[in-house]
N, C-alpha and C positions, 0 to 999 in steps of 0.2 A: 283778871281783866274782865270788866263787865261792859254792857252795851255794845257788844261786838257787831251785831247786825247794823246798828246805827253808824258805828265807826266805818264799817265797810261801805255803807251808802255814801258817807261823806267823802271817803277816799275815792270812790267811783266817780263822784261829781267834782273831784279835785278841789274840795273845800277844806281849807286849813282849819284845824280845831285844836283845842287844848283838852286834855283828859286828866282828871284827878280821881282818886278813889280814897274813900274814908269810910270806916265801919262797914265794909262790904257793900258800899253803894257807889256807883259811878256818877261822874259829873262831866258833861261836855259843854263847852262854850265855843261859839264860832260866829263869824260874820258872813253874810251873803247879801250881795248887792247893797252894801252900805248899812244893813240892818243887823243888829246883834241878837243872837239867839242863844238859848240855854236849854239844857236837858239835865235836870237834877233828879237823880234817883233817890227814893226814900223807902224805908221799911216801916210799915204801920202794923204792929203786931207781927204776924207771919206773912203779910201780904206786901209784895213790892209794887211800887208805882213810880211815876215820874211827875215832876212839875216842869212844865215846858211852855214855851211861847212859839213853837214851830208852826202851829196852825194859824195863829194871828200874832204877828210880831209885837203888838202893843198890849197883849193880854195873856197872862199866864193861866194855865189850867192844869188840873191833875188828870192823869190818864192811868187807869189800872188795866189789868188783863194782859193781853199780848201787845203791850205798848211798844216793844222793840220793832215788831213787824209793822205796826201801824205807822210809826214815825219814819222808819226806813223806807217804806213804800211811798210815803208822802215826799220825802227828800228826793227820791229817784224820779219824781215827776217834775221837779224844778228844772228850769232851763240850764243849759251848760254855761259854765263860767267862761268868759272871754279871757284867754291867757295870751298875753303878748309874746311875740317871738316865734 
């Protein structure tokens, strides 16, 4: 299981997501406030990174380094989901 910090942030915010793993790279897809987001992990040589649109829903970008912490911290700043009932 990969992208654990990000999955924990999504669970904390009560955001449903799908997770897939292939070739030792994780992939997360989810919706938040009507917008679709993705976090697709890749391996470039020996360096892991992600392609994602979490910073700007309409634009994908690559993030290298400590991408899990960077993305998880960003998600945790998002407003709470309104859950009926």
